[in-house]
All heavy atoms as TSV, in Angstrom:
chain	resi	resn	atom	element	x	y	z
A	1	MET	N	N	86.655	133.669	123.854
A	1	MET	CA	C	87.547	134.093	124.925
A	1	MET	C	C	88.522	135.166	124.468
A	1	MET	O	O	89.293	135.659	125.261
A	1	MET	CB	C	88.330	132.901	125.460
A	1	MET	CG	C	87.538	131.990	126.334
A	1	MET	SD	S	88.658	131.040	127.318
A	1	MET	CE	C	87.802	131.064	128.835
A	2	ARG	N	N	88.486	135.516	123.248
A	2	ARG	CA	C	89.407	136.531	122.738
A	2	ARG	C	C	89.189	137.907	123.366
A	2	ARG	O	O	90.155	138.561	123.738
A	2	ARG	CB	C	89.256	136.593	121.206
A	2	ARG	CG	C	90.295	137.397	120.535
A	2	ARG	CD	C	91.533	136.571	120.333
A	2	ARG	NE	N	92.429	137.274	119.449
A	2	ARG	CZ	C	93.719	137.338	119.656
A	2	ARG	NH1	N	94.242	136.710	120.656
A	2	ARG	NH2	N	94.482	137.980	118.832
A	3	PRO	N	N	87.943	138.404	123.539
A	3	PRO	CA	C	87.746	139.723	124.146
A	3	PRO	C	C	88.234	139.775	125.592
A	3	PRO	O	O	88.740	140.807	126.039
A	3	PRO	CB	C	86.238	139.947	124.076
A	3	PRO	CG	C	85.771	139.069	122.982
A	3	PRO	CD	C	86.691	137.884	122.995
A	4	HIS	N	N	88.119	138.684	126.323
A	4	HIS	CA	C	88.597	138.648	127.705
A	4	HIS	C	C	90.113	138.834	127.760
A	4	HIS	O	O	90.617	139.583	128.593
A	4	HIS	CB	C	88.192	137.318	128.354
A	4	HIS	CG	C	88.715	137.152	129.748
A	4	HIS	ND1	N	88.250	137.902	130.795
A	4	HIS	CD2	C	89.680	136.346	130.252
A	4	HIS	CE1	C	88.897	137.557	131.891
A	4	HIS	NE2	N	89.770	136.608	131.582
A	5	ARG	N	N	90.813	138.184	126.876
A	5	ARG	CA	C	92.276	138.301	126.844
A	5	ARG	C	C	92.706	139.718	126.472
A	5	ARG	O	O	93.665	140.258	127.025
A	5	ARG	CB	C	92.835	137.286	125.850
A	5	ARG	CG	C	94.323	137.228	125.841
A	5	ARG	CD	C	94.822	136.117	124.968
A	5	ARG	NE	N	96.257	136.040	125.030
A	5	ARG	CZ	C	96.959	135.039	124.602
A	5	ARG	NH1	N	96.356	134.000	124.056
A	5	ARG	NH2	N	98.259	135.043	124.682
A	6	LEU	N	N	91.990	140.342	125.553
A	6	LEU	CA	C	92.286	141.711	125.146
A	6	LEU	C	C	92.040	142.685	126.309
A	6	LEU	O	O	92.832	143.613	126.530
A	6	LEU	CB	C	91.421	142.088	123.941
A	6	LEU	CG	C	91.674	143.462	123.333
A	6	LEU	CD1	C	93.097	143.570	122.815
A	6	LEU	CD2	C	90.671	143.723	122.232
A	7	LEU	N	N	90.988	142.462	127.075
A	7	LEU	CA	C	90.675	143.304	128.217
A	7	LEU	C	C	91.749	143.185	129.300
A	7	LEU	O	O	92.199	144.187	129.865
A	7	LEU	CB	C	89.307	142.928	128.795
A	7	LEU	CG	C	88.824	143.756	129.977
A	7	LEU	CD1	C	88.640	145.197	129.572
A	7	LEU	CD2	C	87.549	143.172	130.528
A	8	VAL	N	N	92.201	141.970	129.574
A	8	VAL	CA	C	93.241	141.756	130.578
A	8	VAL	C	C	94.556	142.397	130.126
A	8	VAL	O	O	95.239	143.048	130.906
A	8	VAL	CB	C	93.425	140.248	130.866
A	8	VAL	CG1	C	94.660	140.006	131.709
A	8	VAL	CG2	C	92.190	139.687	131.543
A	9	THR	N	N	94.899	142.239	128.869
A	9	THR	CA	C	96.118	142.841	128.335
A	9	THR	C	C	96.064	144.364	128.429
A	9	THR	O	O	97.038	145.011	128.833
A	9	THR	CB	C	96.349	142.411	126.875
A	9	THR	OG1	O	96.398	140.993	126.810
A	9	THR	CG2	C	97.635	142.998	126.322
A	10	GLY	N	N	94.934	144.946	128.089
A	10	GLY	CA	C	94.769	146.399	128.183
A	10	GLY	C	C	94.879	146.883	129.619
A	10	GLY	O	O	95.492	147.915	129.887
A	11	ALA	N	N	94.305	146.133	130.555
A	11	ALA	CA	C	94.378	146.511	131.970
A	11	ALA	C	C	95.811	146.430	132.474
A	11	ALA	O	O	96.268	147.299	133.222
A	11	ALA	CB	C	93.465	145.623	132.796
A	12	VAL	N	N	96.551	145.396	132.086
A	12	VAL	CA	C	97.941	145.244	132.510
A	12	VAL	C	C	98.805	146.372	131.931
A	12	VAL	O	O	99.630	146.954	132.636
A	12	VAL	CB	C	98.494	143.856	132.116
A	12	VAL	CG1	C	99.994	143.790	132.286
A	12	VAL	CG2	C	97.813	142.778	132.937
A	13	VAL	N	N	98.614	146.694	130.674
A	13	VAL	CA	C	99.384	147.770	130.046
A	13	VAL	C	C	99.084	149.108	130.722
A	13	VAL	O	O	99.990	149.892	131.016
A	13	VAL	CB	C	99.098	147.833	128.529
A	13	VAL	CG1	C	99.646	149.110	127.908
A	13	VAL	CG2	C	99.687	146.620	127.833
A	14	THR	N	N	97.824	149.373	131.018
A	14	THR	CA	C	97.456	150.619	131.696
A	14	THR	C	C	98.070	150.685	133.087
A	14	THR	O	O	98.602	151.729	133.491
A	14	THR	CB	C	95.921	150.734	131.797
A	14	THR	OG1	O	95.368	150.674	130.477
A	14	THR	CG2	C	95.511	152.034	132.463
A	15	LEU	N	N	98.028	149.596	133.819
A	15	LEU	CA	C	98.612	149.554	135.150
A	15	LEU	C	C	100.120	149.778	135.093
A	15	LEU	O	O	100.674	150.534	135.892
A	15	LEU	CB	C	98.304	148.214	135.824
A	15	LEU	CG	C	98.801	148.045	137.244
A	15	LEU	CD1	C	98.093	149.024	138.165
A	15	LEU	CD2	C	98.584	146.627	137.717
A	16	LEU	N	N	100.798	149.159	134.141
A	16	LEU	CA	C	102.242	149.344	134.010
A	16	LEU	C	C	102.594	150.780	133.627
A	16	LEU	O	O	103.577	151.329	134.120
A	16	LEU	CB	C	102.808	148.374	132.973
A	16	LEU	CG	C	102.882	146.916	133.415
A	16	LEU	CD1	C	103.350	146.036	132.259
A	16	LEU	CD2	C	103.802	146.760	134.606
A	17	LEU	N	N	101.793	151.407	132.779
A	17	LEU	CA	C	102.049	152.795	132.406
A	17	LEU	C	C	101.921	153.721	133.616
A	17	LEU	O	O	102.696	154.666	133.768
A	17	LEU	CB	C	101.084	153.240	131.312
A	17	LEU	CG	C	101.387	152.715	129.914
A	17	LEU	CD1	C	100.274	153.087	128.951
A	17	LEU	CD2	C	102.710	153.247	129.425
A	18	LEU	N	N	100.967	153.444	134.482
A	18	LEU	CA	C	100.795	154.267	135.673
A	18	LEU	C	C	101.905	154.048	136.683
A	18	LEU	O	O	102.390	154.993	137.311
A	18	LEU	CB	C	99.438	153.979	136.320
A	18	LEU	CG	C	98.222	154.456	135.545
A	18	LEU	CD1	C	96.946	153.964	136.218
A	18	LEU	CD2	C	98.209	155.961	135.438
A	19	LEU	N	N	102.334	152.812	136.865
A	19	LEU	CA	C	103.333	152.501	137.871
A	19	LEU	C	C	104.760	152.811	137.435
A	19	LEU	O	O	105.617	153.097	138.267
A	19	LEU	CB	C	103.237	151.032	138.280
A	19	LEU	CG	C	101.956	150.634	139.021
A	19	LEU	CD1	C	101.939	149.139	139.267
A	19	LEU	CD2	C	101.826	151.397	140.317
A	20	LEU	N	N	105.032	152.745	136.166
A	20	LEU	CA	C	106.404	152.906	135.684
A	20	LEU	C	C	106.737	154.324	135.236
A	20	LEU	O	O	107.870	154.604	134.876
A	20	LEU	CB	C	106.680	151.924	134.544
A	20	LEU	CG	C	106.624	150.452	134.954
A	20	LEU	CD1	C	106.858	149.562	133.738
A	20	LEU	CD2	C	107.636	150.144	136.037
A	21	SER	N	N	105.775	155.225	135.246
A	21	SER	CA	C	106.090	156.609	134.888
A	21	SER	C	C	106.733	157.271	136.100
A	21	SER	O	O	106.215	157.216	137.208
A	21	SER	CB	C	104.840	157.358	134.453
A	21	SER	OG	O	103.937	157.429	135.520
A	22	SER	N	N	107.876	157.900	135.896
A	22	SER	CA	C	108.641	158.397	137.031
A	22	SER	C	C	108.497	159.897	137.246
A	22	SER	O	O	109.133	160.450	138.121
A	22	SER	CB	C	110.111	158.061	136.835
A	22	SER	OG	O	110.579	158.686	135.663
A	23	CYS	N	N	107.671	160.574	136.526
A	23	CYS	CA	C	107.587	162.030	136.645
A	23	CYS	C	C	106.465	162.501	137.562
A	23	CYS	O	O	106.315	163.684	137.776
A	23	CYS	CB	C	107.385	162.649	135.264
A	23	CYS	SG	S	108.783	162.376	134.182
A	24	TRP	N	N	105.691	161.641	138.108
A	24	TRP	CA	C	104.520	162.064	138.876
A	24	TRP	C	C	104.859	162.619	140.243
A	24	TRP	O	O	104.095	163.361	140.821
A	24	TRP	CB	C	103.518	160.922	138.989
A	24	TRP	CG	C	104.033	159.749	139.762
A	24	TRP	CD1	C	104.775	158.717	139.281
A	24	TRP	CD2	C	103.857	159.503	141.158
A	24	TRP	NE1	N	105.075	157.857	140.281
A	24	TRP	CE2	C	104.518	158.299	141.444
A	24	TRP	CE3	C	103.213	160.164	142.184
A	24	TRP	CZ2	C	104.550	157.766	142.726
A	24	TRP	CZ3	C	103.253	159.623	143.450
A	24	TRP	CH2	C	103.910	158.426	143.707
A	25	ASP	N	N	106.017	162.295	140.811
A	25	ASP	CA	C	106.350	162.777	142.145
A	25	ASP	C	C	107.796	163.276	142.200
A	25	ASP	O	O	108.498	163.047	143.153
A	25	ASP	CB	C	106.140	161.664	143.172
A	25	ASP	CG	C	106.193	162.196	144.590
A	25	ASP	OD1	O	105.937	163.385	144.776
A	25	ASP	OD2	O	106.497	161.421	145.501
A	26	ARG	N	N	108.216	163.953	141.184
A	26	ARG	CA	C	109.613	164.380	141.147
A	26	ARG	C	C	109.794	165.688	141.892
A	26	ARG	O	O	108.868	166.467	142.073
A	26	ARG	CB	C	110.083	164.514	139.713
A	26	ARG	CG	C	109.460	165.683	139.001
A	26	ARG	CD	C	110.057	165.859	137.636
A	26	ARG	NE	N	109.458	167.023	137.031
A	26	ARG	CZ	C	109.222	167.142	135.763
A	26	ARG	NH1	N	109.535	166.176	134.947
A	26	ARG	NH2	N	108.687	168.229	135.289
A	27	ARG	N	N	111.007	165.932	142.317
A	27	ARG	CA	C	111.384	167.186	142.946
A	27	ARG	C	C	112.542	167.768	142.154
A	27	ARG	O	O	113.564	167.112	141.979
A	27	ARG	CB	C	111.809	166.970	144.388
A	27	ARG	CG	C	110.683	166.535	145.265
A	27	ARG	CD	C	111.149	166.459	146.680
A	27	ARG	NE	N	110.069	166.001	147.530
A	27	ARG	CZ	C	110.205	165.749	148.802
A	27	ARG	NH1	N	111.368	165.889	149.383
A	27	ARG	NH2	N	109.190	165.352	149.516
A	28	GLU	N	N	112.361	168.965	141.699
A	28	GLU	CA	C	113.410	169.616	140.932
A	28	GLU	C	C	114.540	170.047	141.868
A	28	GLU	O	O	114.305	170.436	143.008
A	28	GLU	CB	C	112.848	170.835	140.198
A	28	GLU	CG	C	111.791	170.504	139.169
A	28	GLU	CD	C	112.333	169.723	137.997
A	28	GLU	OE1	O	113.544	169.834	137.693
A	28	GLU	OE2	O	111.548	168.999	137.371
A	29	LEU	N	N	115.757	170.007	141.388
A	29	LEU	CA	C	116.919	170.353	142.199
A	29	LEU	C	C	116.866	171.801	142.670
A	29	LEU	O	O	117.260	172.112	143.784
A	29	LEU	CB	C	118.211	170.102	141.413
A	29	LEU	CG	C	119.509	170.362	142.154
A	29	LEU	CD1	C	119.608	169.452	143.384
A	29	LEU	CD2	C	120.690	170.162	141.256
A	30	ASN	N	N	116.337	172.686	141.839
A	30	ASN	CA	C	116.322	174.097	142.224
A	30	ASN	C	C	115.273	174.416	143.288
A	30	ASN	O	O	115.217	175.528	143.790
A	30	ASN	CB	C	116.136	174.992	141.004
A	30	ASN	CG	C	114.854	174.692	140.280
A	30	ASN	OD1	O	114.127	173.780	140.628
A	30	ASN	ND2	N	114.578	175.466	139.250
A	31	THR	N	N	114.427	173.468	143.666
A	31	THR	CA	C	113.452	173.692	144.736
A	31	THR	C	C	113.902	173.074	146.058
A	31	THR	O	O	113.222	173.243	147.062
A	31	THR	CB	C	112.080	173.112	144.367
A	31	THR	OG1	O	112.187	171.698	144.208
A	31	THR	CG2	C	111.552	173.745	143.093
A	32	LEU	N	N	115.028	172.387	146.061
A	32	LEU	CA	C	115.515	171.739	147.273
A	32	LEU	C	C	116.566	172.600	147.970
A	32	LEU	O	O	117.139	173.503	147.379
A	32	LEU	CB	C	116.148	170.385	146.924
A	32	LEU	CG	C	115.225	169.340	146.304
A	32	LEU	CD1	C	116.037	168.114	145.935
A	32	LEU	CD2	C	114.124	168.968	147.271
A	33	ALA	N	N	116.811	172.304	149.224
A	33	ALA	CA	C	117.909	172.902	149.974
A	33	ALA	C	C	118.811	171.751	150.417
A	33	ALA	O	O	118.354	170.800	151.036
A	33	ALA	CB	C	117.390	173.672	151.173
A	34	LEU	N	N	120.088	171.811	150.070
A	34	LEU	CA	C	121.022	170.734	150.368
A	34	LEU	C	C	121.913	171.128	151.543
A	34	LEU	O	O	122.412	172.250	151.610
A	34	LEU	CB	C	121.893	170.451	149.140
A	34	LEU	CG	C	121.129	170.156	147.853
A	34	LEU	CD1	C	122.096	170.073	146.686
A	34	LEU	CD2	C	120.343	168.875	147.985
A	35	VAL	N	N	122.116	170.207	152.471
A	35	VAL	CA	C	122.982	170.460	153.621
A	35	VAL	C	C	124.423	170.196	153.199
A	35	VAL	O	O	124.778	169.091	152.810
A	35	VAL	CB	C	122.589	169.570	154.818
A	35	VAL	CG1	C	123.555	169.776	155.975
A	35	VAL	CG2	C	121.169	169.856	155.255
A	36	ALA	N	N	125.259	171.238	153.274
A	36	ALA	CA	C	126.654	171.112	152.869
A	36	ALA	C	C	127.565	170.843	154.060
A	36	ALA	O	O	128.619	170.239	153.906
A	36	ALA	CB	C	127.103	172.379	152.147
A	37	GLY	N	N	127.157	171.296	155.236
A	37	GLY	CA	C	128.003	171.086	156.408
A	37	GLY	C	C	127.196	171.210	157.689
A	37	GLY	O	O	126.184	171.900	157.734
A	38	THR	N	N	127.641	170.517	158.726
A	38	THR	CA	C	126.994	170.604	160.035
A	38	THR	C	C	128.058	170.752	161.112
A	38	THR	O	O	129.204	170.345	160.932
A	38	THR	CB	C	126.154	169.348	160.353
A	38	THR	OG1	O	126.999	168.202	160.301
A	38	THR	CG2	C	125.012	169.174	159.384
A	39	GLY	N	N	127.664	171.349	162.219
A	39	GLY	CA	C	128.589	171.499	163.331
A	39	GLY	C	C	127.838	171.418	164.648
A	39	GLY	O	O	126.705	171.876	164.761
A	40	LEU	N	N	128.465	170.801	165.650
A	40	LEU	CA	C	127.889	170.705	166.989
A	40	LEU	C	C	128.797	171.424	167.973
A	40	LEU	O	O	130.005	171.203	167.987
A	40	LEU	CB	C	127.740	169.236	167.412
A	40	LEU	CG	C	126.691	168.413	166.694
A	40	LEU	CD1	C	126.789	166.949	167.110
A	40	LEU	CD2	C	125.307	168.940	166.992
A	41	ASP	N	N	128.212	172.291	168.792
A	41	ASP	CA	C	128.949	173.008	169.826
A	41	ASP	C	C	128.202	172.846	171.143
A	41	ASP	O	O	126.976	172.767	171.165
A	41	ASP	CB	C	129.056	174.500	169.496
A	41	ASP	CG	C	129.879	174.752	168.244
A	41	ASP	OD1	O	130.950	174.127	168.124
A	41	ASP	OD2	O	129.453	175.559	167.406
A	42	THR	N	N	128.951	172.807	172.243
A	42	THR	CA	C	128.304	172.768	173.556
A	42	THR	C	C	128.466	174.120	174.235
A	42	THR	O	O	129.546	174.726	174.196
A	42	THR	CB	C	128.914	171.673	174.452
A	42	THR	OG1	O	130.320	171.877	174.543
A	42	THR	CG2	C	128.650	170.303	173.889
A	43	GLU	N	N	127.392	174.588	174.815
A	43	GLU	CA	C	127.418	175.828	175.573
A	43	GLU	C	C	128.043	175.532	176.932
A	43	GLU	O	O	127.587	174.646	177.648
A	43	GLU	CB	C	125.995	176.369	175.760
A	43	GLU	CG	C	125.307	176.754	174.469
A	43	GLU	CD	C	125.817	178.073	173.920
A	43	GLU	OE1	O	126.344	178.889	174.697
A	43	GLU	OE2	O	125.690	178.268	172.709
A	44	GLU	N	N	129.103	176.244	177.296
A	44	GLU	CA	C	129.789	175.969	178.561
A	44	GLU	C	C	128.934	176.329	179.769
A	44	GLU	O	O	128.932	175.630	180.774
A	44	GLU	CB	C	131.115	176.727	178.600
A	44	GLU	CG	C	132.128	176.166	177.631
A	44	GLU	CD	C	133.485	176.825	177.776
A	44	GLU	OE1	O	133.773	177.369	178.857
A	44	GLU	OE2	O	134.242	176.801	176.804
A	45	LYS	N	N	128.159	177.404	179.672
A	45	LYS	CA	C	127.359	177.843	180.812
A	45	LYS	C	C	126.165	176.934	181.072
A	45	LYS	O	O	125.885	176.579	182.211
A	45	LYS	CB	C	126.867	179.273	180.584
A	45	LYS	CG	C	127.976	180.297	180.555
A	45	LYS	CD	C	127.417	181.670	180.317
A	45	LYS	CE	C	128.550	182.690	180.222
A	45	LYS	NZ	N	128.058	184.024	179.907
A	46	THR	N	N	125.440	176.583	180.010
A	46	THR	CA	C	124.196	175.830	180.190
A	46	THR	C	C	124.352	174.338	179.923
A	46	THR	O	O	123.497	173.561	180.310
A	46	THR	CB	C	123.101	176.379	179.260
A	46	THR	OG1	O	123.534	176.234	177.909
A	46	THR	CG2	C	122.809	177.828	179.563
A	47	GLY	N	N	125.391	173.938	179.223
A	47	GLY	CA	C	125.578	172.534	178.878
A	47	GLY	C	C	124.725	172.078	177.710
A	47	GLY	O	O	124.708	170.898	177.368
A	48	GLN	N	N	124.027	173.013	177.090
A	48	GLN	CA	C	123.193	172.660	175.939
A	48	GLN	C	C	124.044	172.504	174.689
A	48	GLN	O	O	125.144	173.029	174.597
A	48	GLN	CB	C	122.128	173.722	175.714
A	48	GLN	CG	C	121.091	173.772	176.806
A	48	GLN	CD	C	120.022	174.807	176.509
A	48	GLN	OE1	O	120.212	175.703	175.692
A	48	GLN	NE2	N	118.899	174.673	177.185
A	49	ILE	N	N	123.504	171.779	173.745
A	49	ILE	CA	C	124.199	171.541	172.474
A	49	ILE	C	C	123.584	172.434	171.410
A	49	ILE	O	O	122.369	172.515	171.286
A	49	ILE	CB	C	124.097	170.059	172.066
A	49	ILE	CG1	C	124.780	169.184	173.113
A	49	ILE	CG2	C	124.697	169.836	170.692
A	49	ILE	CD1	C	124.628	167.705	172.873
A	50	ARG	N	N	124.454	173.099	170.638
A	50	ARG	CA	C	124.000	173.956	169.547
A	50	ARG	C	C	124.362	173.290	168.222
A	50	ARG	O	O	125.504	172.887	168.006
A	50	ARG	CB	C	124.662	175.320	169.621
A	50	ARG	CG	C	124.284	176.219	168.450
A	50	ARG	CD	C	124.951	177.536	168.527
A	50	ARG	NE	N	124.327	178.272	169.629
A	50	ARG	CZ	C	124.626	179.523	169.940
A	50	ARG	NH1	N	125.552	180.148	169.272
A	50	ARG	NH2	N	124.016	180.123	170.934
A	51	LEU	N	N	123.382	173.186	167.354
A	51	LEU	CA	C	123.572	172.608	166.019
A	51	LEU	C	C	123.619	173.737	165.002
A	51	LEU	O	O	122.724	174.578	164.947
A	51	LEU	CB	C	122.422	171.654	165.678
A	51	LEU	CG	C	122.395	171.096	164.262
A	51	LEU	CD1	C	123.570	170.163	164.030
A	51	LEU	CD2	C	121.092	170.374	164.008
A	52	THR	N	N	124.672	173.758	164.203
A	52	THR	CA	C	124.811	174.741	163.133
A	52	THR	C	C	124.821	173.994	161.808
A	52	THR	O	O	125.529	173.004	161.658
A	52	THR	CB	C	126.124	175.538	163.281
A	52	THR	OG1	O	126.173	176.099	164.590
A	52	THR	CG2	C	126.222	176.630	162.247
A	53	VAL	N	N	124.038	174.488	160.862
A	53	VAL	CA	C	123.906	173.807	159.568
A	53	VAL	C	C	124.170	174.807	158.459
A	53	VAL	O	O	123.664	175.924	158.474
A	53	VAL	CB	C	122.481	173.213	159.406
A	53	VAL	CG1	C	122.350	172.491	158.077
A	53	VAL	CG2	C	122.153	172.278	160.538
A	54	GLN	N	N	124.983	174.409	157.479
A	54	GLN	CA	C	125.225	175.224	156.287
A	54	GLN	C	C	124.379	174.647	155.162
A	54	GLN	O	O	124.524	173.476	154.798
A	54	GLN	CB	C	126.699	175.197	155.895
A	54	GLN	CG	C	127.004	176.014	154.665
A	54	GLN	CD	C	128.460	175.921	154.269
A	54	GLN	OE1	O	129.211	175.106	154.796
A	54	GLN	NE2	N	128.866	176.738	153.331
A	55	ILE	N	N	123.499	175.478	154.629
A	55	ILE	CA	C	122.566	175.022	153.598
A	55	ILE	C	C	122.903	175.689	152.275
A	55	ILE	O	O	123.150	176.896	152.217
A	55	ILE	CB	C	121.118	175.353	154.003
A	55	ILE	CG1	C	120.761	174.589	155.273
A	55	ILE	CG2	C	120.147	175.025	152.886
A	55	ILE	CD1	C	119.406	174.906	155.819
A	56	VAL	N	N	122.905	174.899	151.207
A	56	VAL	CA	C	123.130	175.410	149.857
A	56	VAL	C	C	121.806	175.305	149.105
A	56	VAL	O	O	121.190	174.246	149.052
A	56	VAL	CB	C	124.208	174.584	149.120
A	56	VAL	CG1	C	124.367	175.060	147.689
A	56	VAL	CG2	C	125.517	174.641	149.858
A	57	ARG	N	N	121.383	176.416	148.552
A	57	ARG	CA	C	120.164	176.417	147.736
A	57	ARG	C	C	120.582	176.506	146.271
A	57	ARG	O	O	121.021	177.561	145.810
A	57	ARG	CB	C	119.272	177.569	148.133
A	57	ARG	CG	C	118.737	177.355	149.550
A	57	ARG	CD	C	117.949	178.486	150.072
A	57	ARG	NE	N	116.867	178.872	149.190
A	57	ARG	CZ	C	116.191	179.988	149.342
A	57	ARG	NH1	N	116.476	180.806	150.317
A	57	ARG	NH2	N	115.221	180.287	148.514
A	58	PRO	N	N	120.476	175.423	145.515
A	58	PRO	CA	C	120.951	175.404	144.134
A	58	PRO	C	C	120.325	176.480	143.248
A	58	PRO	O	O	120.939	176.928	142.295
A	58	PRO	CB	C	120.569	174.013	143.633
A	58	PRO	CG	C	120.480	173.187	144.861
A	58	PRO	CD	C	119.993	174.109	145.927
A	59	ALA	N	N	119.123	176.923	143.558
A	59	ALA	CA	C	118.482	177.944	142.747
A	59	ALA	C	C	119.207	179.280	142.827
A	59	ALA	O	O	119.095	180.107	141.942
A	59	ALA	CB	C	117.028	178.118	143.164
A	60	GLU	N	N	119.963	179.499	143.899
A	60	GLU	CA	C	120.642	180.785	144.078
A	60	GLU	C	C	122.115	180.755	143.721
A	60	GLU	O	O	122.806	181.744	143.900
A	60	GLU	CB	C	120.440	181.244	145.519
A	60	GLU	CG	C	118.982	181.495	145.818
A	60	GLU	CD	C	118.770	182.161	147.134
A	60	GLU	OE1	O	119.745	182.672	147.716
A	60	GLU	OE2	O	117.627	182.161	147.598
A	61	ILE	N	N	122.614	179.627	143.239
A	61	ILE	CA	C	124.007	179.546	142.804
A	61	ILE	C	C	124.102	180.117	141.398
A	61	ILE	O	O	123.364	179.724	140.502
A	61	ILE	CB	C	124.509	178.087	142.818
A	61	ILE	CG1	C	124.507	177.561	144.238
A	61	ILE	CG2	C	125.894	177.992	142.188
A	61	ILE	CD1	C	124.901	176.104	144.333
A	62	LYS	N	N	125.019	181.041	141.205
A	62	LYS	CA	C	125.171	181.676	139.890
A	62	LYS	C	C	126.487	181.232	139.276
A	62	LYS	O	O	127.461	180.984	139.963
A	62	LYS	CB	C	125.131	183.189	140.017
A	62	LYS	CG	C	123.799	183.656	140.544
A	62	LYS	CD	C	123.732	185.148	140.599
A	62	LYS	CE	C	122.318	185.491	141.063
A	62	LYS	NZ	N	122.227	186.756	141.665
A	63	GLU	N	N	126.495	181.187	137.962
A	63	GLU	CA	C	127.717	180.815	137.252
A	63	GLU	C	C	128.698	181.968	137.274
A	63	GLU	O	O	128.307	183.126	137.356
A	63	GLU	CB	C	127.367	180.425	135.814
A	63	GLU	CG	C	126.583	179.146	135.715
A	63	GLU	CD	C	126.452	178.672	134.307
A	63	GLU	OE1	O	127.327	179.004	133.468
A	63	GLU	OE2	O	125.496	177.965	134.017
A	64	PRO	N	N	129.987	181.681	137.162
A	64	PRO	CA	C	130.990	182.749	137.114
A	64	PRO	C	C	130.754	183.681	135.932
A	64	PRO	O	O	130.204	183.283	134.901
A	64	PRO	CB	C	132.311	182.006	136.941
A	64	PRO	CG	C	132.039	180.609	137.352
A	64	PRO	CD	C	130.594	180.362	137.125
A	65	ALA	N	N	131.182	184.925	136.072
A	65	ALA	CA	C	130.937	185.938	135.043
A	65	ALA	C	C	131.680	185.631	133.739
A	65	ALA	O	O	131.266	186.056	132.682
A	65	ALA	CB	C	131.348	187.311	135.559
A	66	GLY	N	N	132.761	184.883	133.798
A	66	GLY	CA	C	133.559	184.621	132.614
A	66	GLY	C	C	132.908	183.692	131.610
A	66	GLY	O	O	133.358	183.578	130.482
A	67	GLY	N	N	131.848	183.024	131.977
A	67	GLY	CA	C	131.226	182.103	131.051
A	67	GLY	C	C	131.963	180.788	131.079
A	67	GLY	O	O	132.099	180.166	132.106
A	68	GLY	N	N	132.473	180.396	129.962
A	68	GLY	CA	C	133.187	179.117	129.920
A	68	GLY	C	C	132.226	177.990	129.678
A	68	GLY	O	O	131.481	177.983	128.770
A	69	GLY	N	N	132.196	177.080	130.537
A	69	GLY	CA	C	131.304	175.940	130.355
A	69	GLY	C	C	132.131	174.717	130.030
A	69	GLY	O	O	133.294	174.780	129.686
A	70	GLY	N	N	131.486	173.630	130.168
A	70	GLY	CA	C	132.277	172.450	129.879
A	70	GLY	C	C	131.664	171.201	130.339
A	70	GLY	O	O	130.688	170.893	130.797
């Protein structure tokens, strides 16, 4: 019965390696667009609602020219 136990252990370890790895479906911050602000306005003439959204794209944010860091 020793080979059976080794096979089950190997299958469990392989399954855990596949399920516990967290890099298979990641999204990098520089590929996302983050909503920083929203606003709702009503059109007086038509009564419709206008949605305004401020989006920040982290890939396009540049550091200040002075450098620094911290």
